[in-house]
C-alpha positions in Angstrom: 0.0 0.0 0.0 1.3 3.5 -0.9 0.8 6.4 1.4 0.2 9.6 -0.7 0.2 11.9 2.3 4.0 11.8 2.5 4.3 13.4 -0.9 2.0 16.3 0.1 4.0 16.7 3.3 7.2 16.9 1.3 5.7 19.5 -1.1 4.6 21.6 1.9 7.7 21.3 4.0 10.6 20.9 1.5 9.2 23.0 -1.4 7.5 25.6 0.8 4.2 25.1 -1.0 1.5 26.6 1.2 -1.3 27.8 -1.1 -2.4 27.8 -4.7 -1.6 30.9 -6.7 -4.5 30.5 -9.1 -8.3 30.2 -8.7 -10.6 27.8 -10.3 -10.6 24.0 -10.6 -8.9 23.7 -14.0 -6.1 26.1 -13.0 -5.6 24.4 -9.6 -5.5 21.0 -11.4 -2.8 22.4 -13.7 -0.8 23.8 -10.8 -1.0 20.4 -9.0 0.2 18.8 -12.2 3.2 21.1 -12.4 4.0 20.5 -8.7 3.8 16.8 -9.2 6.0 16.9 -12.3 8.6 19.0 -10.5 8.6 16.6 -7.5 9.0 13.6 -9.7 11.8 15.2 -11.8 13.7 16.2 -8.7 13.3 12.8 -7.2 14.5 11.2 -10.5 17.5 13.5 -10.7 18.5 12.7 -7.1 18.3 8.9 -7.9 20.2 9.4 -11.1 23.0 11.3 -9.3 23.3 8.4 -6.9 23.5 5.9 -9.8 20.2 4.2 -9.0 18.6 4.8 -12.4 19.1 2.4 -15.2 19.4 3.6 -18.8 17.2 1.5 -21.1 17.9 1.4 -24.8 
């Protein structure tokens, strides 16, 4: 089972995300998407730097 609350805690604490900058459900959904993309890219970059990511050809 995966705990999604830890991701939101990391976004709030480590990325200093406290509130949405835009209003409206479509804009908030887009902002959450950007935050999730940034979180995953930073996570991937940290794993890549440690040599834990395999290159598939």
